[in-house]
C-alpha positions as a Markdown table, in Angstrom:
| # | Residue | x | y | z |
|---|---|---|---|---|
| 1 | Met | 110.1 | -103.8 | -175.7 |
| 2 | Glu | 109.5 | -106.2 | -178.6 |
| 3 | Lys | 111.2 | -105.0 | -181.8 |
| 4 | Val | 110.3 | -105.9 | -185.3 |
| 5 | Ser | 112.3 | -108.9 | -186.5 |
| 6 | Ala | 114.1 | -109.1 | -189.8 |
| 7 | Ala | 112.4 | -112.5 | -190.4 |
| 8 | Leu | 108.9 | -112.1 | -191.9 |
| 9 | Ser | 107.7 | -115.4 | -190.5 |
| 10 | Glu | 108.4 | -114.3 | -186.9 |
| 11 | Asn | 106.5 | -111.1 | -187.3 |
| 12 | Lys | 103.5 | -112.8 | -188.9 |
| 13 | Glu | 103.4 | -115.4 | -186.0 |
| 14 | Tyr | 103.7 | -112.6 | -183.4 |
| 15 | Leu | 100.9 | -110.5 | -184.9 |
| 16 | Gln | 98.6 | -113.5 | -185.5 |
| 17 | Ser | 99.1 | -114.6 | -181.9 |
| 18 | Glu | 98.3 | -111.1 | -180.6 |
| 19 | Phe | 95.0 | -111.0 | -182.6 |
| 20 | Lys | 94.1 | -114.6 | -182.2 |
| 21 | Asn | 90.4 | -115.3 | -182.7 |
| 22 | Ser | 89.9 | -111.6 | -183.9 |
| 23 | Met | 87.7 | -111.7 | -186.9 |
| 24 | Asp | 88.7 | -108.1 | -187.8 |
| 25 | Phe | 92.4 | -109.0 | -188.3 |
| 26 | Met | 93.5 | -108.8 | -192.0 |
| 27 | Met | 96.7 | -110.0 | -193.5 |
| 28 | Arg | 97.7 | -109.8 | -197.2 |
| 29 | Glu | 100.9 | -111.6 | -198.3 |
| 30 | Leu | 102.9 | -110.1 | -201.1 |
| 31 | Asp | 105.8 | -111.0 | -203.3 |
| 32 | Leu | 108.1 | -108.1 | -204.0 |
| 33 | Ser | 110.7 | -109.1 | -206.6 |
| 34 | Gly | 111.1 | -112.5 | -204.9 |
| 35 | Thr | 111.1 | -111.0 | -201.4 |
| 36 | Gly | 108.3 | -112.0 | -199.1 |
| 37 | Ala | 106.2 | -109.2 | -197.6 |
| 38 | Ala | 102.9 | -108.8 | -195.8 |
| 39 | Leu | 100.4 | -106.0 | -195.2 |
| 40 | Phe | 98.4 | -106.0 | -191.9 |
| 41 | Ala | 95.3 | -104.0 | -190.9 |
| 42 | Leu | 92.1 | -104.3 | -188.8 |
| 43 | Asp | 88.9 | -104.4 | -190.7 |
| 44 | Gly | 86.4 | -101.6 | -189.8 |
| 45 | Leu | 89.2 | -99.2 | -188.8 |
| 46 | Val | 90.8 | -98.7 | -192.3 |
| 47 | Ser | 89.5 | -97.7 | -195.7 |
| 48 | Lys | 89.8 | -100.7 | -198.1 |
| 49 | Gln | 89.5 | -98.4 | -201.0 |
| 50 | Ile | 92.5 | -96.3 | -200.0 |
| 51 | Ile | 94.5 | -99.5 | -199.3 |
| 52 | Thr | 93.7 | -100.9 | -202.7 |
| 53 | Leu | 94.3 | -97.7 | -204.7 |
| 54 | Ser | 97.1 | -96.1 | -202.8 |
| 55 | Ile | 99.1 | -99.2 | -201.5 |
| 56 | Leu | 98.3 | -102.5 | -203.2 |
| 57 | Asn | 97.9 | -101.3 | -206.8 |
| 58 | Pro | 101.2 | -99.2 | -206.8 |
| 59 | Leu | 103.1 | -102.1 | -205.2 |
| 60 | Met | 101.8 | -104.6 | -207.9 |
| 61 | Glu | 102.7 | -102.2 | -210.7 |
| 62 | Ala | 106.1 | -101.1 | -209.3 |
| 63 | Gly | 107.9 | -103.9 | -211.1 |
| 64 | Glu | 111.3 | -105.1 | -209.9 |
| 65 | Leu | 112.5 | -103.4 | -206.7 |
| 66 | Pro | 116.2 | -102.7 | -206.1 |
| 67 | Gly | 118.2 | -104.5 | -203.4 |
| 68 | Arg | 116.7 | -106.5 | -200.5 |
| 69 | Gly | 115.0 | -105.8 | -197.2 |
| 70 | Ala | 115.8 | -102.3 | -196.0 |
| 71 | Glu | 116.7 | -101.0 | -199.5 |
| 72 | Gln | 113.3 | -102.2 | -200.9 |
| 73 | Leu | 111.5 | -100.5 | -198.0 |
| 74 | Arg | 113.2 | -97.2 | -198.6 |
| 75 | His | 112.5 | -97.5 | -202.4 |
| 76 | Ile | 108.8 | -98.1 | -201.7 |
| 77 | Glu | 108.7 | -95.1 | -199.3 |
| 78 | Arg | 110.4 | -92.7 | -201.7 |
| 79 | Ala | 109.5 | -93.8 | -205.2 |
| 80 | Val | 106.4 | -96.1 | -205.1 |
| 81 | Leu | 103.9 | -94.9 | -202.4 |
| 82 | Gly | 103.8 | -91.2 | -202.4 |
| 83 | Ala | 100.0 | -90.7 | -202.2 |
| 84 | Val | 99.5 | -91.9 | -198.6 |
| 85 | Glu | 100.8 | -90.8 | -195.2 |
| 86 | Gln | 103.6 | -93.1 | -194.1 |
| 87 | Lys | 106.4 | -93.4 | -191.5 |
| 88 | His | 108.9 | -96.0 | -190.2 |
| 89 | Glu | 108.4 | -97.9 | -186.9 |
| 90 | Ser | 110.7 | -100.5 | -185.3 |
| 91 | Lys | 108.9 | -101.2 | -182.0 |
| 92 | Met | 106.3 | -104.0 | -182.0 |
| 93 | Asp | 104.2 | -102.5 | -179.2 |
| 94 | Gln | 103.9 | -99.3 | -181.1 |
| 95 | Ile | 102.9 | -101.1 | -184.2 |
| 96 | Leu | 100.2 | -102.9 | -182.3 |
| 97 | Leu | 98.9 | -99.5 | -181.0 |
| 98 | Leu | 98.9 | -98.1 | -184.5 |
| 99 | Leu | 97.1 | -101.1 | -186.0 |
| 100 | Met | 94.3 | -100.6 | -183.4 |
| 101 | Ser | 94.2 | -96.9 | -184.3 |
| 102 | Gly | 93.4 | -97.5 | -187.9 |
| 103 | Phe | 96.8 | -97.7 | -189.6 |
| 104 | Ala | 98.1 | -100.4 | -192.0 |
| 105 | Val | 101.5 | -101.9 | -191.6 |
| 106 | Leu | 103.8 | -103.3 | -194.3 |
| 107 | Ile | 106.6 | -105.7 | -193.2 |
| 108 | Ile | 109.3 | -107.0 | -195.6 |
| 109 | Asp | 111.4 | -110.1 | -195.1 |
| 110 | Gly | 115.0 | -109.1 | -194.1 |
| 111 | Cys | 114.1 | -105.7 | -192.8 |
| 112 | Ser | 113.9 | -104.9 | -189.0 |
| 113 | Glu | 111.6 | -101.9 | -189.6 |
| 114 | Ala | 108.0 | -101.6 | -190.7 |
| 115 | Leu | 106.3 | -99.0 | -192.9 |
| 116 | Val | 103.1 | -97.7 | -191.4 |
| 117 | Phe | 100.4 | -96.0 | -193.5 |
| 118 | Gly | 97.7 | -93.7 | -192.3 |
| 119 | Val | 94.6 | -95.2 | -194.0 |
| 120 | Gln | 91.9 | -94.7 | -191.3 |
| 121 | Gly | 88.5 | -95.2 | -192.6 |
| 122 | Phe | 86.1 | -95.5 | -189.7 |
| 123 | Glu | 82.8 | -93.6 | -189.8 |
| 124 | Ser | 82.4 | -90.4 | -187.9 |
| 125 | Arg | 79.4 | -88.1 | -187.3 |
| 126 | Gly | 79.3 | -84.8 | -189.0 |
| 127 | Pro | 79.5 | -81.4 | -187.1 |
| 128 | Asp | 75.8 | -81.2 | -186.2 |
| 129 | Glu | 74.2 | -78.5 | -184.2 |
| 130 | Pro | 74.9 | -78.9 | -180.4 |
| 131 | Gln | 72.1 | -80.5 | -178.5 |
| 132 | Asn | 72.8 | -79.0 | -175.1 |
| 133 | Glu | 74.0 | -75.5 | -176.0 |
| 134 | Val | 71.4 | -74.1 | -178.3 |
| 135 | Met | 72.1 | -70.6 | -179.6 |
| 136 | Gln | 69.9 | -68.2 | -181.4 |
| 137 | Arg | 72.6 | -66.2 | -183.2 |
| 138 | Gly | 75.7 | -68.3 | -183.0 |
| 139 | Ala | 77.1 | -70.9 | -185.5 |
| 140 | Lys | 75.2 | -74.1 | -185.9 |
| 141 | Asp | 78.1 | -76.5 | -186.0 |
| 142 | Gly | 79.4 | -78.4 | -183.0 |
| 143 | Phe | 82.1 | -80.8 | -182.0 |
| 144 | Asn | 81.8 | -84.5 | -183.0 |
| 145 | Glu | 83.5 | -87.6 | -181.7 |
| 146 | Ser | 86.8 | -87.2 | -183.7 |
| 147 | Tyr | 89.2 | -85.0 | -181.8 |
| 148 | Gln | 91.1 | -84.4 | -185.1 |
| 149 | Asn | 88.0 | -82.9 | -186.7 |
| 150 | Asn | 87.4 | -80.8 | -183.6 |
| 151 | Met | 91.0 | -79.4 | -183.9 |
| 152 | Ala | 90.3 | -78.5 | -187.5 |
| 153 | Met | 87.1 | -76.6 | -186.5 |
| 154 | Ile | 89.1 | -74.6 | -183.9 |
| 155 | Arg | 91.9 | -73.9 | -186.4 |
| 156 | Arg | 89.4 | -72.7 | -189.0 |
| 157 | Arg | 88.2 | -70.0 | -186.6 |
| 158 | Met | 91.6 | -69.0 | -185.3 |
| 159 | Lys | 94.1 | -68.6 | -188.1 |
| 160 | Thr | 97.2 | -67.8 | -186.0 |
| 161 | Ser | 100.5 | -69.6 | -185.4 |
| 162 | Ser | 100.0 | -68.9 | -181.7 |
| 163 | Leu | 97.4 | -71.6 | -181.6 |
| 164 | Lys | 99.1 | -74.8 | -180.4 |
| 165 | Phe | 97.9 | -78.4 | -180.1 |
| 166 | Glu | 99.8 | -80.9 | -177.9 |
| 167 | Lys | 98.9 | -84.5 | -178.5 |
| 168 | Ala | 98.9 | -87.0 | -175.6 |
| 169 | Glu | 97.1 | -90.2 | -174.6 |
| 170 | Val | 95.6 | -91.6 | -171.4 |
| 171 | Gly | 94.4 | -95.0 | -170.3 |
| 172 | Gly | 96.8 | -98.0 | -169.9 |
| 173 | Gln | 94.6 | -100.2 | -172.1 |
| 174 | Ser | 92.4 | -97.8 | -174.1 |
| 175 | His | 95.3 | -95.5 | -175.1 |
| 176 | Thr | 92.7 | -92.8 | -175.7 |
| 177 | Pro | 94.3 | -89.9 | -177.7 |
| 178 | Leu | 93.7 | -86.3 | -176.7 |
| 179 | Ala | 95.0 | -82.8 | -177.5 |
| 180 | Leu | 95.8 | -79.9 | -175.3 |
| 181 | Cys | 94.8 | -76.7 | -177.1 |
| 182 | Tyr | 96.0 | -73.2 | -176.0 |
| 183 | Leu | 97.3 | -69.9 | -177.3 |
| 184 | Glu | 101.0 | -69.5 | -176.9 |
| 185 | Gly | 101.9 | -66.2 | -175.2 |
| 186 | Thr | 98.4 | -65.9 | -173.7 |
| 187 | Val | 98.2 | -69.0 | -171.6 |
| 188 | Ser | 99.9 | -69.1 | -168.2 |
| 189 | Pro | 102.9 | -71.5 | -168.4 |
| 190 | Glu | 102.3 | -72.5 | -164.7 |
| 191 | Ile | 98.7 | -73.4 | -165.4 |
| 192 | Leu | 99.7 | -75.3 | -168.5 |
| 193 | Glu | 102.3 | -77.3 | -166.6 |
| 194 | Gln | 99.7 | -78.1 | -163.9 |
| 195 | Val | 97.4 | -79.5 | -166.5 |
| 196 | Arg | 100.1 | -81.7 | -168.0 |
| 197 | Glu | 101.0 | -83.0 | -164.5 |
| 198 | Arg | 97.5 | -83.9 | -163.6 |
| 199 | Leu | 96.9 | -85.7 | -166.9 |
| 200 | Lys | 100.1 | -87.7 | -166.3 |
| 201 | Ala | 98.6 | -88.7 | -162.9 |
| 202 | Tyr | 95.7 | -90.4 | -164.8 |
| 203 | Asp | 96.1 | -94.1 | -163.7 |
| 204 | Leu | 92.9 | -95.7 | -165.0 |
| 205 | Asn | 93.1 | -98.4 | -167.7 |
| 206 | Thr | 90.4 | -96.8 | -169.8 |
| 207 | Ala | 89.2 | -93.4 | -170.7 |
| 208 | Leu | 85.9 | -93.7 | -172.6 |
| 209 | Gly | 85.0 | -90.0 | -172.4 |
| 210 | Ala | 86.0 | -86.6 | -171.2 |
| 211 | Gly | 84.1 | -87.2 | -167.9 |
| 212 | Tyr | 86.8 | -89.8 | -166.9 |
| 213 | Leu | 89.4 | -86.9 | -166.8 |
| 214 | Thr | 87.4 | -84.3 | -164.9 |
| 215 | Ser | 88.0 | -85.9 | -161.4 |
| 216 | Phe | 91.8 | -85.7 | -162.1 |
| 217 | Leu | 91.5 | -82.0 | -163.1 |
| 218 | Glu | 89.3 | -80.6 | -160.4 |
| 219 | Arg | 90.1 | -80.2 | -156.7 |
| 220 | Gly | 86.9 | -80.8 | -154.6 |
| 221 | Gly | 84.2 | -78.3 | -153.9 |
| 222 | Val | 80.4 | -78.3 | -154.6 |
| 223 | Phe | 80.9 | -76.5 | -157.9 |
| 224 | Ser | 83.5 | -77.8 | -160.4 |
| 225 | Gly | 86.4 | -75.7 | -161.7 |
| 226 | Val | 86.3 | -77.7 | -164.9 |
| 227 | Gly | 83.9 | -76.7 | -167.7 |
| 228 | Met | 82.6 | -78.5 | -170.8 |
| 229 | Thr | 81.3 | -77.1 | -174.1 |
| 230 | Glu | 80.1 | -78.6 | -177.4 |
| 231 | Arg | 80.8 | -75.4 | -179.4 |
| 232 | Pro | 84.1 | -74.6 | -181.2 |
| 233 | Asp | 83.3 | -70.8 | -181.1 |
| 234 | Val | 83.0 | -70.9 | -177.3 |
| 235 | Val | 86.4 | -72.7 | -177.1 |
| 236 | Cys | 88.0 | -70.0 | -179.2 |
| 237 | Gly | 86.7 | -67.3 | -176.9 |
| 238 | Lys | 88.0 | -69.1 | -173.9 |
| 239 | Leu | 91.4 | -69.6 | -175.5 |
| 240 | Glu | 91.8 | -65.8 | -175.9 |
| 241 | Glu | 91.3 | -65.5 | -172.2 |
| 242 | Gly | 94.2 | -67.8 | -171.4 |
| 243 | Arg | 92.2 | -71.0 | -170.9 |
| 244 | Ile | 93.3 | -74.5 | -172.0 |
| 245 | Ala | 90.9 | -76.7 | -173.9 |
| 246 | Ile | 91.3 | -80.5 | -173.8 |
| 247 | Leu | 89.9 | -82.4 | -176.8 |
| 248 | Val | 89.3 | -86.1 | -176.1 |
| 249 | Glu | 88.8 | -88.8 | -178.8 |
| 250 | Gly | 85.3 | -90.1 | -178.6 |
| 251 | Thr | 83.7 | -87.1 | -176.8 |
| 252 | Pro | 81.8 | -84.4 | -178.7 |
| 253 | Ser | 82.7 | -81.9 | -176.1 |
| 254 | Ala | 85.8 | -80.0 | -175.0 |
| 255 | Ile | 87.1 | -79.6 | -171.4 |
| 256 | Ile | 87.9 | -76.0 | -170.4 |
| 257 | Val | 90.2 | -75.2 | -167.6 |
| 258 | Pro | 90.4 | -73.1 | -165.5 |
| 259 | Phe | 86.6 | -72.5 | -165.3 |
| 260 | Leu | 85.2 | -69.9 | -163.0 |
| 261 | Phe | 81.8 | -69.9 | -161.3 |
| 262 | Val | 80.4 | -66.9 | -163.1 |
| 263 | Glu | 81.0 | -68.6 | -166.5 |
| 264 | Asn | 78.1 | -70.9 | -165.7 |
| 265 | Phe | 75.8 | -67.9 | -166.4 |
| 266 | Gln | 77.5 | -66.8 | -169.6 |
| 267 | Thr | 76.5 | -67.9 | -173.1 |
| 268 | Leu | 77.7 | -66.9 | -176.5 |
| 269 | Asp | 74.3 | -65.2 | -177.2 |
| 270 | Asp | 75.2 | -62.7 | -174.5 |
| 271 | Tyr | 78.0 | -61.3 | -176.6 |
| 272 | Leu | 76.0 | -61.3 | -179.9 |
| 273 | Thr | 73.1 | -59.2 | -178.5 |
| 274 | Arg | 73.1 | -55.5 | -177.4 |
| 275 | Pro | 74.7 | -54.9 | -174.0 |
| 276 | Phe | 71.6 | -53.9 | -172.1 |
| 277 | Tyr | 69.7 | -57.1 | -173.2 |
| 278 | Gly | 72.7 | -59.3 | -172.4 |
| 279 | Thr | 72.9 | -57.8 | -168.9 |
| 280 | Phe | 69.1 | -58.4 | -168.4 |
| 281 | Ile | 69.4 | -62.0 | -169.4 |
| 282 | Arg | 72.4 | -62.5 | -167.2 |
| 283 | Trp | 70.5 | -61.2 | -164.2 |
| 284 | Leu | 67.6 | -63.4 | -165.0 |
| 285 | Lys | 69.9 | -66.4 | -164.8 |
| 286 | Tyr | 71.2 | -65.2 | -161.4 |
| 287 | Ala | 67.6 | -64.9 | -160.2 |
| 288 | Ala | 66.9 | -68.4 | -161.6 |
| 289 | Phe | 69.9 | -69.8 | -159.8 |
| 290 | Phe | 68.7 | -68.4 | -156.4 |
| 291 | Leu | 65.1 | -69.6 | -157.0 |
| 292 | Ser | 66.2 | -73.1 | -157.9 |
| 293 | Thr | 68.5 | -73.3 | -154.9 |
| 294 | Phe | 66.6 | -71.7 | -152.1 |
| 295 | Leu | 62.9 | -71.6 | -153.0 |
| 296 | Pro | 61.9 | -75.1 | -151.7 |
| 297 | Gly | 63.9 | -74.7 | -148.5 |
| 298 | Leu | 62.5 | -71.2 | -147.8 |
| 299 | Tyr | 59.0 | -72.3 | -148.6 |
| 300 | Val | 59.2 | -75.3 | -146.2 |
| 301 | Ala | 61.0 | -73.2 | -143.5 |
| 302 | Ile | 58.5 | -70.3 | -143.6 |
| 303 | Ala | 55.4 | -72.5 | -143.8 |
| 304 | Thr | 56.6 | -74.8 | -141.0 |
| 305 | His | 58.4 | -72.5 | -138.6 |
| 306 | His | 57.7 | -68.8 | -139.5 |
| 307 | Pro | 54.2 | -68.5 | -140.9 |
| 308 | Glu | 54.0 | -64.9 | -139.5 |
| 309 | Met | 56.4 | -63.9 | -142.4 |
| 310 | Leu | 53.7 | -64.6 | -145.0 |
| 311 | Pro | 51.0 | -62.1 | -146.0 |
| 312 | Glu | 47.7 | -62.9 | -144.4 |
| 313 | Ala | 45.9 | -63.8 | -147.7 |
| 314 | Leu | 48.7 | -66.1 | -148.8 |
| 315 | Leu | 48.9 | -67.7 | -145.4 |
| 316 | Leu | 45.2 | -68.5 | -145.5 |
| 317 | Lys | 45.5 | -70.0 | -149.0 |
| 318 | Ile | 48.4 | -72.3 | -147.9 |
| 319 | Ser | 46.6 | -73.3 | -144.7 |
| 320 | Glu | 43.4 | -74.1 | -146.6 |
| 321 | Ser | 45.3 | -76.2 | -149.1 |
| 322 | Glu | 47.4 | -78.0 | -146.5 |
| 323 | Ser | 44.3 | -78.9 | -144.4 |
| 324 | Gln | 43.0 | -81.0 | -147.4 |
| 325 | Thr | 46.1 | -83.1 | -147.8 |
| 326 | Pro | 47.3 | -86.0 | -145.7 |
| 327 | Phe | 51.0 | -85.1 | -145.7 |
| 328 | Pro | 52.9 | -82.2 | -144.0 |
| 329 | Val | 54.5 | -79.5 | -146.1 |
| 330 | Met | 58.0 | -81.1 | -145.9 |
| 331 | Ala | 56.7 | -84.6 | -146.9 |
| 332 | Glu | 54.7 | -83.5 | -149.9 |
| 333 | Thr | 57.5 | -81.1 | -151.1 |
| 334 | Leu | 60.0 | -83.9 | -150.9 |
| 335 | Ile | 57.6 | -86.4 | -152.6 |
| 336 | Leu | 57.0 | -83.9 | -155.5 |
| 337 | Tyr | 60.8 | -83.3 | -155.8 |
| 338 | Phe | 61.6 | -87.0 | -156.1 |
| 339 | Leu | 58.7 | -87.6 | -158.5 |
| 340 | Tyr | 60.0 | -84.8 | -160.7 |
| 341 | Glu | 63.5 | -86.2 | -160.7 |
| 342 | Val | 62.2 | -89.7 | -161.6 |
| 343 | Leu | 60.2 | -88.2 | -164.5 |
| 344 | Arg | 63.1 | -86.2 | -165.7 |
| 345 | Glu | 65.4 | -89.3 | -165.7 |
| 346 | Ala | 62.7 | -91.3 | -167.4 |
| 347 | Gly | 62.3 | -88.7 | -170.1 |
| 348 | Leu | 66.0 | -88.6 | -170.7 |
| 349 | Arg | 66.5 | -92.4 | -170.8 |
| 350 | Ala | 63.3 | -93.5 | -172.5 |
| 351 | Pro | 63.3 | -94.2 | -176.2 |
| 352 | Arg | 62.4 | -91.1 | -178.2 |
| 353 | Ser | 59.1 | -92.7 | -179.3 |
| 354 | Leu | 58.1 | -92.9 | -175.6 |
| 355 | Ser | 59.5 | -89.6 | -174.3 |
| 356 | Ala | 56.4 | -87.6 | -175.2 |
| 357 | Thr | 54.2 | -90.2 | -173.5 |
| 358 | Val | 56.3 | -90.0 | -170.3 |
| 359 | Ser | 56.0 | -86.2 | -170.3 |
| 360 | Ile | 52.2 | -86.3 | -170.8 |
| 361 | Val | 51.5 | -89.0 | -168.3 |
| 362 | Gly | 53.9 | -87.3 | -165.8 |
| 363 | Gly | 52.2 | -84.0 | -166.2 |
| 364 | Leu | 48.8 | -85.4 | -165.7 |
| 365 | Val | 49.7 | -87.5 | -162.7 |
| 366 | Ile | 51.7 | -84.9 | -160.8 |
| 367 | Gly | 49.8 | -81.9 | -162.1 |
| 368 | Asp | 46.1 | -82.3 | -162.3 |
| 369 | Thr | 45.4 | -85.7 | -160.8 |
| 370 | Ala | 47.5 | -85.4 | -157.6 |
| 371 | Val | 46.0 | -82.0 | -156.7 |
| 372 | Ser | 42.4 | -83.1 | -157.5 |
| 373 | Ala | 42.8 | -86.2 | -155.4 |
| 374 | Gly | 44.0 | -84.2 | -152.5 |
| 375 | Leu | 47.4 | -86.0 | -152.2 |
| 376 | Val | 49.4 | -82.8 | -152.6 |
| 377 | Ser | 48.6 | -79.1 | -152.3 |
| 378 | Ala | 48.6 | -76.7 | -155.2 |
| 379 | Pro | 51.2 | -74.3 | -153.5 |
| 380 | Ser | 53.7 | -77.1 | -153.0 |
| 381 | Leu | 53.2 | -78.2 | -156.6 |
| 382 | Met | 53.8 | -74.6 | -157.8 |
| 383 | Val | 56.9 | -74.2 | -155.8 |
| 384 | Val | 58.5 | -77.5 | -157.1 |
| 385 | Ala | 57.5 | -76.7 | -160.7 |
| 386 | Leu | 58.9 | -73.2 | -160.5 |
| 387 | Thr | 62.1 | -74.6 | -159.0 |
| 388 | Ala | 62.5 | -77.1 | -161.8 |
| 389 | Ile | 61.9 | -74.5 | -164.5 |
| 390 | Ala | 64.4 | -72.1 | -162.9 |
| 391 | Gly | 67.0 | -74.8 | -162.8 |
| 392 | Tyr | 66.9 | -75.2 | -166.6 |
| 393 | Ala | 67.9 | -71.6 | -167.0 |
| 394 | Val | 71.4 | -72.5 | -165.9 |
| 395 | Pro | 71.8 | -76.1 | -167.3 |
| 396 | Arg | 75.5 | -76.3 | -166.5 |
| 397 | Leu | 74.7 | -76.1 | -162.8 |
| 398 | Tyr | 71.8 | -78.6 | -162.8 |
| 399 | Glu | 73.8 | -81.5 | -161.1 |
| 400 | Pro | 75.0 | -79.5 | -158.0 |
| 401 | Leu | 71.7 | -77.7 | -157.8 |
| 402 | Ala | 69.8 | -81.0 | -157.6 |
| 403 | Leu | 71.6 | -81.9 | -154.4 |
| 404 | Leu | 71.8 | -78.4 | -153.0 |
| 405 | Arg | 68.1 | -77.8 | -153.1 |
| 406 | Leu | 67.6 | -81.1 | -151.3 |
| 407 | Ala | 70.1 | -80.0 | -148.6 |
| 408 | Phe | 68.4 | -76.6 | -148.2 |
| 409 | Leu | 65.0 | -78.4 | -148.0 |
| 410 | Leu | 66.1 | -80.5 | -145.1 |
| 411 | Ala | 67.8 | -77.6 | -143.4 |
| 412 | Gly | 64.7 | -75.4 | -143.7 |
| 413 | Asn | 62.5 | -78.2 | -142.3 |
| 414 | Phe | 64.6 | -78.8 | -139.2 |
| 415 | Leu | 66.0 | -75.4 | -138.5 |
| 416 | Gly | 63.7 | -73.0 | -140.3 |
| 417 | Val | 65.0 | -69.9 | -142.0 |
| 418 | Trp | 68.1 | -69.9 | -139.8 |
| 419 | Gly | 69.0 | -73.3 | -141.2 |
| 420 | Val | 68.8 | -72.0 | -144.7 |
| 421 | Met | 71.0 | -69.0 | -143.8 |
| 422 | Ile | 73.6 | -71.4 | -142.2 |
| 423 | Gly | 73.6 | -73.4 | -145.4 |
| 424 | Leu | 74.1 | -70.3 | -147.4 |
| 425 | Val | 77.1 | -69.2 | -145.3 |
| 426 | Leu | 78.6 | -72.7 | -145.7 |
| 427 | Leu | 78.0 | -72.6 | -149.5 |
| 428 | Leu | 79.7 | -69.2 | -149.7 |
| 429 | Met | 82.6 | -70.4 | -147.7 |
| 430 | Asp | 83.0 | -73.4 | -150.1 |
| 431 | Leu | 82.8 | -71.2 | -153.1 |
| 432 | Cys | 85.2 | -68.6 | -151.8 |
| 433 | Gly | 87.7 | -71.3 | -150.6 |
| 434 | Thr | 87.9 | -73.3 | -153.8 |
| 435 | Asp | 90.2 | -72.5 | -156.7 |
| 436 | Ser | 90.7 | -73.9 | -160.2 |
| 437 | Phe | 94.3 | -74.3 | -161.0 |
| 438 | Gly | 95.3 | -71.5 | -158.7 |
| 439 | Val | 92.5 | -69.1 | -159.8 |
| 440 | Pro | 89.8 | -68.4 | -157.2 |
| 441 | Leu | 86.5 | -70.0 | -158.3 |
| 442 | Met | 84.5 | -66.8 | -157.4 |
| 443 | Ser | 86.9 | -64.4 | -159.0 |
| 444 | Pro | 86.5 | -61.5 | -159.9 |
| 445 | Ala | 83.6 | -61.3 | -157.4 |
| 446 | Ala | 85.7 | -62.7 | -154.6 |
| 447 | Pro | 88.4 | -61.4 | -154.3 |
| 448 | Tyr | 86.5 | -58.4 | -155.6 |
| 449 | Asn | 87.7 | -56.4 | -158.6 |
| 450 | Gly | 85.3 | -53.7 | -159.6 |
| 451 | Arg | 86.7 | -53.1 | -163.1 |
| 452 | Leu | 86.4 | -56.8 | -164.0 |
| 453 | Ala | 83.1 | -57.4 | -162.1 |
| 454 | Phe | 81.4 | -54.6 | -164.0 |
| 455 | Arg | 83.0 | -55.5 | -167.2 |
| 456 | Asp | 81.6 | -59.0 | -167.7 |
| 457 | Val | 80.1 | -60.3 | -164.5 |
| 458 | Phe | 77.4 | -58.1 | -163.0 |
| 459 | Val | 76.9 | -56.4 | -166.4 |
| 460 | Arg | 77.8 | -57.2 | -169.9 |
| 461 | Ala | 79.7 | -54.2 | -171.2 |
| 462 | Gly | 79.8 | -53.3 | -174.9 |
| 463 | Trp | 82.4 | -54.5 | -177.2 |
| 464 | Arg | 84.2 | -51.1 | -177.3 |
| 465 | Arg | 84.9 | -51.5 | -173.6 |
| 466 | Leu | 85.5 | -55.2 | -173.8 |
| 467 | Ala | 88.1 | -54.6 | -176.5 |
| 468 | Lys | 90.2 | -52.4 | -174.2 |
| 469 | Gly | 92.6 | -54.2 | -172.0 |
| 470 | Ser | 92.8 | -58.0 | -171.4 |
| 471 | Ala | 91.0 | -60.2 | -169.0 |
| 472 | Asn | 93.3 | -63.3 | -168.9 |
| 473 | Val | 92.2 | -65.8 | -166.4 |
| 474 | Gln | 95.7 | -65.9 | -164.7 |
| 475 | Asp | 95.4 | -62.2 | -164.0 |
| 476 | Met | 92.2 | -62.6 | -161.9 |
| 477 | Pro | 92.5 | -61.1 | -158.4 |
| 478 | Gly | 93.9 | -63.6 | -155.9 |
| 479 | Ser | 95.4 | -65.9 | -158.5 |
| 480 | Arg | 99.0 | -64.9 | -158.0 |
| 481 | Glu | 98.8 | -65.4 | -154.3 |
| 482 | Ile | 97.3 | -68.8 | -154.6 |
| 483 | Gly | 99.7 | -69.8 | -157.3 |
| 484 | Glu | 102.6 | -69.0 | -155.1 |
């Protein structure tokens, strides 16, 4: 590793060569009692006001400094610059990393160490209301792109010394900082060690967001064992259950591990309402999940292979509608499904000024015009629309649901209801055979534990019952056997 030289000229030449043709590189040469010095920083990452008021002005007013080189550096640290964060650094590669992280570096001729100042001044977005996790009764602040601000939001809600933050970095070139967040004494040491090992296995050069890390944290399966949330209050609730949160610089979300399948149906609002209503909403989400997954496949399977399963009046309506369209049930359902996905993607990616236009035109084209022109039938349109709306009731599962409903649609077309049932069995096998850091993904439903299942899965018990006993994730049924 390159080390800081005692000669100022060598350090200047080295840093200038590293940032050659970089217009953001700043260098200010100083004369400290006849000794040469230089202050280095990168424009846009530092606060020029802090540098001027807390570093340059005190140095200019300090007068004669005792000694030379290292003695002057120690005097500056102890007696001159006391209003700014500072530390010593002797390795040049670490100085380069700190410069690119928003630090300023002071190098003095005749000293083989540098003084590094924390003067970051880059802009960051405030803690706005989360866009993807809208709550009626919860707090309105959410994470932003600064992982240090996110740590502060968690600390503000959990004033306990058991709350720990472990800093690390990933990416050979990006050196993206992150923080592991957990409650000491609550988290499982084995799970925590697994998370550390998987993060160490990260071998990509860049990590531009939390999504880069999820593939290194999960272990296959249709549904992920890694969760994401934009809300600090949700993170605090998960930490109390023994989870680990990973805060990544540049991402306004936290990664939660281990993450169970049933947690996709839970929101903070469930715990802020009365138990009977929270239970009702949760069952609505379960029903929406099954509708969004199986309704298109069952509709095509029954209409194509098992029409005798339909009531006579409904069968006549579907037959009449299908007789007026040029495509079979499978084809028009598939066309409507792909058209809906195209419109959804266009609505997400289009500029905000055009998103409303895309929605209106899409609704007219797919809704009224397509049915009136006889291109698709009204029953097929209703099935696809109901499937799409049901999918939004469980937004965390939208990505796997988009592919699952297509798979069940094809299975229902070629194999009928039996194909849908075979697909359901395979899906259950995948769910029950997947674990997240040694904890079964379907726990506590499979392996089944009645006390836990009727505590916060099938029903949402009241807080008097939830407050009794613990429900740490490492204590879920089946986790010890898998961990061993």
